[in-house]
C-alpha positions as CSV (number, residue, x, y, z in Angstrom):
1,M,-12.1,0.6,23.9
2,I,-8.4,-0.6,22.8
3,S,-8.6,2.1,19.5
4,K,-8.9,4.8,22.0
5,L,-6.6,3.3,24.7
6,A,-4.1,3.0,21.9
7,I,-4.0,6.9,20.7
8,Y,-4.1,7.6,24.7
9,I,-1.2,5.7,25.3
10,I,0.6,7.5,22.6
11,G,-0.8,10.7,23.5
12,I,1.2,10.1,27.0
13,F,4.1,8.9,25.2
14,F,4.0,12.2,22.6
15,I,4.1,14.4,26.3
16,I,6.4,12.8,28.1
17,G,8.8,13.0,24.6
18,A,8.0,16.7,23.8
19,I,9.1,17.2,27.5
20,D,12.1,15.4,27.3
21,Y,13.8,17.0,24.1
22,V,13.1,20.3,25.2
23,I,14.9,20.0,28.6
24,G,18.0,18.1,27.1
25,S,16.5,14.5,26.5
26,P,18.0,12.9,29.9
27,L,15.8,10.1,29.5
28,K,16.8,9.6,26.0
29,L,13.1,9.8,24.7
30,G,13.6,13.5,23.5
31,N,15.7,12.0,20.8
32,K,12.9,9.3,19.8
33,F,10.4,12.4,19.7
34,E,12.9,14.0,17.0
35,E,13.2,10.9,15.3
36,G,9.4,11.0,14.6
37,F,9.3,14.1,13.2
38,K,11.7,13.7,11.2
39,T,9.8,11.2,9.3
40,M,7.4,13.7,8.2
41,G,9.7,14.8,4.8
42,T,9.5,10.7,3.8
43,L,6.1,10.6,4.6
44,A,5.3,13.3,2.4
45,L,7.1,11.9,-0.5
46,G,5.4,8.6,0.0
47,V,1.9,9.3,0.9
48,V,1.1,13.0,-0.6
49,G,1.2,12.0,-4.1
50,I,-0.3,9.0,-3.9
51,Y,-3.2,10.3,-2.3
52,S,-3.5,13.2,-4.4
53,L,-4.2,10.5,-7.0
54,S,-6.8,8.4,-5.2
55,P,-9.7,9.8,-7.1
56,L,-7.6,9.6,-10.5
57,L,-7.1,5.7,-9.3
58,L,-10.6,5.1,-8.5
59,K,-12.2,5.8,-11.5
60,V,-9.2,3.6,-13.0
61,F,-10.2,0.6,-10.9
62,S,-13.9,1.5,-11.5
63,P,-14.6,-0.8,-14.2
64,M,-12.7,-4.2,-12.9
65,A,-14.7,-3.4,-9.8
66,Q,-18.0,-3.8,-11.7
67,F,-17.0,-6.4,-13.3
68,V,-15.3,-8.5,-9.7
69,W,-18.9,-7.5,-8.2
70,K,-21.2,-8.5,-10.8
71,F,-19.6,-12.3,-11.8
72,F,-18.5,-13.3,-8.9
73,R,-20.2,-11.0,-5.7
74,L,-16.9,-10.1,-3.9
75,D,-16.6,-6.6,-2.6
76,P,-14.4,-4.6,-4.9
77,S,-12.2,-3.5,-2.4
78,I,-10.4,-6.4,-2.8
79,I,-8.4,-5.7,-5.6
80,P,-6.7,-2.5,-4.0
81,S,-6.4,-4.2,-0.5
82,S,-4.4,-6.8,-2.2
83,L,-2.1,-4.4,-4.4
84,F,-1.8,-1.5,-2.5
85,A,-0.5,-0.4,1.6
86,V,-2.7,1.0,3.4
87,D,-0.8,4.1,3.7
88,M,0.1,4.2,-0.2
89,G,-3.1,4.5,-1.8
90,G,-4.9,1.3,-0.1
91,Y,-7.7,2.5,2.5
92,E,-8.8,5.8,0.2
93,L,-9.5,3.6,-2.6
94,C,-10.6,0.6,-0.9
95,K,-13.0,2.9,0.8
96,N,-14.8,4.7,-2.4
97,I,-14.7,1.6,-4.8
98,A,-16.2,-0.7,-2.1
99,V,-20.1,-1.7,-2.0
100,N,-20.0,-1.3,1.9
101,S,-18.1,1.4,2.5
102,E,-17.4,-0.3,6.3
103,F,-16.6,-2.9,4.8
104,G,-14.0,-1.8,2.2
105,A,-12.4,0.6,4.9
106,F,-11.7,-2.8,6.9
107,M,-10.2,-4.2,3.8
108,G,-8.6,-0.9,3.0
109,I,-6.5,-0.9,6.6
110,I,-6.4,-4.6,7.2
111,V,-5.4,-6.3,4.3
112,G,-3.6,-3.3,2.9
113,S,-1.9,-3.3,6.0
114,T,-0.4,-7.2,5.6
115,L,-0.5,-8.4,2.1
116,G,-0.7,-5.1,0.2
117,A,2.0,-3.6,1.9
118,T,3.8,-6.8,1.4
119,V,3.4,-6.6,-2.6
120,S,4.0,-2.5,-2.6
121,F,6.9,-2.2,-0.5
122,T,8.2,-5.3,1.7
123,L,8.6,-7.1,-1.6
124,P,10.5,-5.0,-3.6
125,I,12.7,-3.4,-0.8
126,A,13.2,-7.0,0.7
127,F,15.0,-8.0,-2.3
128,S,16.7,-4.6,-3.3
129,I,18.6,-4.5,-0.1
130,T,19.4,-8.1,0.6
131,E,22.4,-9.5,0.1
132,D,22.6,-12.8,-2.8
133,K,23.7,-15.7,0.1
134,D,20.4,-14.4,2.4
135,K,17.8,-14.5,-0.5
136,E,17.0,-18.4,0.2
137,Q,16.1,-18.1,3.8
138,L,14.4,-14.3,2.5
139,A,11.9,-16.1,0.4
140,K,11.2,-18.9,3.3
141,G,10.2,-16.2,5.6
142,I,8.5,-14.3,3.1
143,M,6.8,-17.3,2.3
144,V,5.7,-18.2,5.7
145,G,5.0,-14.7,6.4
146,I,2.3,-14.4,3.3
147,I,0.8,-17.6,4.4
148,S,0.3,-16.2,7.7
149,I,-1.6,-13.4,6.9
150,P,-5.2,-14.6,6.3
151,V,-5.3,-16.1,9.9
152,G,-4.9,-12.5,11.2
153,C,-7.2,-10.7,9.0
154,I,-9.9,-13.2,9.4
155,V,-9.8,-13.2,13.3
156,A,-9.4,-9.2,13.2
157,G,-12.9,-9.6,11.2
158,I,-14.4,-11.7,13.8
159,W,-12.8,-9.2,16.1
160,Q,-14.8,-5.9,14.3
161,G,-18.3,-8.2,14.2
162,I,-18.4,-8.6,10.9
163,N,-20.7,-10.9,9.1
164,L,-18.7,-14.0,9.1
165,T,-20.3,-15.3,5.3
166,L,-19.3,-11.6,4.2
167,L,-15.9,-12.0,5.7
168,L,-14.4,-15.7,4.5
169,W,-15.9,-15.4,0.9
170,N,-14.2,-11.9,0.5
171,M,-11.0,-13.1,2.1
172,A,-11.5,-16.3,0.2
173,P,-9.0,-14.6,-2.8
174,V,-6.7,-13.5,0.0
175,V,-6.0,-17.1,0.8
176,V,-5.8,-18.4,-2.5
177,F,-3.2,-15.2,-3.6
178,S,-1.6,-15.9,-0.4
179,I,-1.0,-19.7,-1.4
180,L,0.4,-19.1,-4.6
181,L,2.7,-16.0,-4.1
182,G,4.1,-17.9,-1.2
183,L,4.4,-21.5,-3.9
184,G,6.0,-19.0,-6.3
185,L,8.6,-17.1,-4.1
186,L,9.7,-21.3,-3.4
187,R,9.5,-22.8,-6.7
188,A,11.0,-19.3,-8.4
189,P,12.3,-16.7,-6.0
190,N,14.1,-14.1,-8.3
191,K,11.1,-14.1,-10.8
192,I,8.5,-13.3,-8.0
193,F,10.8,-10.6,-6.4
194,K,11.5,-9.2,-10.0
195,I,8.0,-8.4,-10.8
196,F,6.9,-7.1,-7.4
197,K,10.4,-4.8,-7.4
198,H,8.9,-3.2,-11.2
199,F,5.3,-3.0,-9.4
200,G,7.3,-1.5,-6.0
201,K,8.9,1.4,-8.4
202,F,5.4,1.6,-10.4
203,V,3.8,2.9,-7.0
204,I,6.6,5.2,-6.0
205,G,6.2,6.7,-9.8
206,L,2.3,6.9,-9.2
207,S,3.4,9.2,-5.7
208,V,6.2,11.0,-7.7
209,F,3.4,11.8,-10.1
210,G,0.9,13.1,-8.0
211,L,3.6,15.7,-6.4
212,L,4.5,16.7,-9.8
213,L,0.8,17.4,-10.3
214,Q,0.5,19.1,-7.1
215,G,4.1,21.1,-7.8
216,I,2.8,22.4,-11.1
217,Y,-0.5,23.9,-9.6
218,I,1.6,25.5,-6.5
219,I,4.1,27.0,-8.7
220,Y,2.2,28.0,-12.1
221,G,-1.3,27.7,-10.6
222,Y,-2.3,25.2,-13.6
223,K,-4.7,22.4,-12.4
224,V,-4.2,19.1,-14.2
225,G,-7.4,17.6,-14.3
226,D,-10.4,17.5,-11.9
227,Y,-9.4,14.6,-10.3
228,I,-6.7,15.7,-7.6
229,I,-7.1,15.9,-4.1
230,S,-5.5,19.1,-2.3
231,F,-2.7,20.0,-1.3
232,E,-3.6,21.3,2.0
233,S,-5.7,17.9,2.7
234,S,-2.9,15.9,2.1
235,M,-0.2,17.6,3.6
236,T,-2.9,17.5,6.8
237,L,-3.1,13.9,6.8
238,V,0.8,13.7,6.7
239,G,1.3,16.1,9.6
240,K,-1.7,14.0,11.7
241,I,0.9,11.0,10.9
242,T,4.0,12.4,12.2
243,I,2.5,13.5,15.4
244,I,1.2,10.2,15.9
245,L,5.0,8.5,15.0
246,G,6.3,11.4,17.9
247,G,4.5,9.3,20.4
248,A,5.1,6.0,18.9
249,Y,8.8,6.2,18.8
250,P,9.4,6.6,22.4
251,M,6.7,3.9,23.4
252,L,8.5,1.9,21.0
253,E,11.5,2.6,22.9
254,V,10.5,2.5,26.6
255,I,9.0,-1.0,25.2
256,N,12.5,-2.0,23.8
257,R,13.9,-1.2,27.2
258,V,11.4,-3.0,29.6
259,F,11.5,-6.2,27.4
260,R,14.8,-6.6,26.3
261,V,15.9,-9.1,28.6
262,P,13.1,-11.5,28.7
263,L,13.4,-11.7,24.9
264,D,16.7,-12.1,25.2
265,R,16.0,-15.2,27.5
266,L,13.2,-16.5,25.1
267,G,16.0,-16.0,22.1
268,E,18.7,-18.0,23.5
269,K,15.8,-20.6,24.1
270,L,14.4,-20.5,20.5
271,R,18.0,-20.5,19.7
272,I,18.5,-17.2,17.5
273,N,20.9,-14.4,18.6
274,S,20.3,-10.9,19.8
275,S,20.6,-9.3,16.5
276,T,17.5,-11.2,15.7
277,I,15.7,-9.9,18.6
278,T,16.8,-6.6,18.1
279,A,15.6,-6.6,14.5
280,M,12.0,-8.2,16.0
281,I,11.5,-5.2,17.8
282,G,12.7,-2.7,15.6
283,N,10.3,-4.3,13.1
284,L,7.4,-2.8,15.3
285,A,8.3,0.4,14.0
286,S,9.9,-0.6,10.3
287,N,10.9,-4.0,8.6
288,L,13.3,-2.2,7.2
289,L,15.9,-3.0,10.4
290,V,14.9,-6.6,9.5
291,F,16.4,-6.6,6.1
292,G,19.6,-4.6,6.8
293,N,20.4,-6.7,9.3
294,L,19.4,-10.4,7.8
295,K,23.6,-10.8,7.8
296,Y,24.0,-10.9,11.3
297,M,21.9,-13.1,12.0
298,N,21.8,-17.2,12.1
299,D,19.6,-19.3,9.1
300,K,16.8,-19.8,11.7
301,G,16.7,-16.0,12.9
302,K,16.9,-14.9,9.3
303,V,13.5,-17.0,8.7
304,M,12.0,-16.0,11.7
305,C,12.7,-12.7,11.3
306,T,11.7,-12.2,7.6
307,A,8.1,-14.0,8.5
308,F,7.1,-11.7,11.2
309,A,8.2,-8.7,9.0
310,V,5.9,-9.5,6.3
311,S,2.8,-10.4,8.9
312,G,3.5,-8.4,11.7
313,A,5.7,-5.0,10.9
314,F,4.9,-1.1,11.3
315,V,2.4,-1.9,14.8
316,F,4.1,0.7,16.1
317,G,5.0,3.0,13.2
318,G,4.0,4.5,10.3
319,Q,0.7,2.4,9.8
320,L,-0.6,3.0,13.0
321,A,0.1,6.8,12.6
322,Y,-2.1,6.7,9.2
323,I,-4.9,4.5,10.9
324,A,-5.1,6.6,13.7
325,S,-5.2,9.7,11.5
326,V,-7.9,8.5,8.9
327,D,-10.4,5.8,11.1
328,P,-9.1,5.2,14.7
329,N,-12.1,3.0,15.7
330,L,-10.2,0.2,13.3
331,I,-7.0,0.1,15.3
332,G,-8.1,-2.5,17.9
333,A,-8.5,-4.7,14.7
334,F,-5.6,-3.7,13.3
335,F,-3.4,-4.9,16.7
336,I,-5.3,-7.8,16.6
337,C,-4.6,-8.7,13.0
338,K,-0.6,-7.6,13.0
339,F,-0.2,-9.5,16.9
340,V,-2.3,-12.9,15.6
341,S,-0.7,-13.0,12.0
342,G,3.1,-11.9,13.4
343,I,2.8,-14.5,16.7
344,F,1.4,-17.6,14.0
345,S,4.5,-16.8,11.6
346,L,6.8,-16.8,14.3
347,L,5.4,-20.3,15.5
348,L,5.2,-21.6,11.9
349,S,8.5,-20.5,11.0
350,N,10.1,-22.3,13.8
351,F,8.5,-25.7,13.4
352,I,9.8,-25.1,10.1
353,M,13.2,-24.7,10.7
354,E,13.5,-27.2,13.8
355,K,11.9,-30.0,11.4
356,E,14.8,-28.7,9.1
357,N,17.1,-28.6,11.3
358,Q,16.5,-32.3,12.7
359,Q,16.4,-33.9,9.0
360,I,20.1,-32.2,8.6
361,N,21.3,-33.8,12.1
362,I,19.7,-36.8,11.3
363,K,21.4,-37.1,7.7
364,E,24.8,-35.9,9.2
365,V,24.4,-39.0,12.2
366,M,23.7,-41.1,8.8
367,G,26.7,-39.7,7.0
368,Y,29.0,-40.5,10.0
369,G,27.5,-44.6,10.0
370,D,28.7,-44.6,6.6
C-alpha cells in the first residue's frame, strides 16, 4: 500500500512539475522537474555500464557465494549488498546470486541502499570533497551512521514479513561489519578512507568498462563476450529512473517549503545552524550537498548531518527512482529502513555530541577553578 501510494504521489508531482515547466515555472517547480531530467546523463554514466556487466559480475561472485552458503548457511546476497549500492549493481547481483530470490531482492535494496551505498559511494566521495579540518567530525558522523544501519535494516525486514530467524542470522555479518568499520573510522580514519577511495574508483572503473563494451558493440558491431546486458535494456532502466526523479525533485521542493520553518525551530533547540538544516533536507535527494557544505556548520551539525547522510540519504532521490523501476513492492520497506536508520543516527549523534559538550564544559570550569 505504501509503495503504490508513494509512486502515485510522485506521479502527481511529475504532472504538476511538467505543467509548471511548460507555462514558465510560476510555481518554481518546473525548474525542479527539469533538474530531475538533467540527471539522465550522470545516471547513464553510473548505471548503464555496471548494469550491463551484472551477468559477468555474477559469474565472478558465484564461487564466493557457494562458499558462504555451504559453510555458514548465510544467503550469498550478503556479499554484494554490503559492497555495492543498490543502483550500482547491488540489486541485480543480489537477486541473481541469492538462494532465495525474494530475500536477495530485499538484501540488494535494503542493505545495498545503506551499507552498500556507504562503501561504494559515500565513503570515497566524502573523503575527496571534505576539507582536512572537518575530517575528524566527518569520521565520527560516518561511524554513527554506519552503526545505525543494521537497526533500520532489521525493522524493515520485520515490516516486510521476513522470517525473523532468517533475517537476524543474515544480518549478523552486517552488524559485525558495521561495528568494525565504525571502530576503524575512529582508530585510523585516513587508512579506512584511503581503502574505500580506491574501492570507489574500482566501482567507477567497472561502470566505465561496461560502457566501453557497449560503445564498441554499437559503433563497430563487435560484441565482447556473452555476459553483457543489452544497451536498450540498460537505457530503459535509466529512462524510468529519470521519470521518477522528474516527480521526486518537485515533491522534495514542496516538502522543503512546507517544513522549513518548523525544522529551523527544531535546529535552534538542538543548537545546529541553518546550513545544517538545509543540508539535511537536501540529503533526502543526495548526500553530496552535506559533504560540500560541512565547512558552514558547527561541530555538532557536522556530526549529525554526516550521520544522517550515511543512514538516511537518497530517500527521494536516485535510489527511490531505481527501486520504483525494478521492484516497487519494496518501496515501503525502503522508506522504513531509511527513516528508522536516519532518525536513530540523529538521536545517537545528538546524544554523543551533548555528552562531549558536557565534558568540555566540566573541564573548562575545572580549569577556571585552578
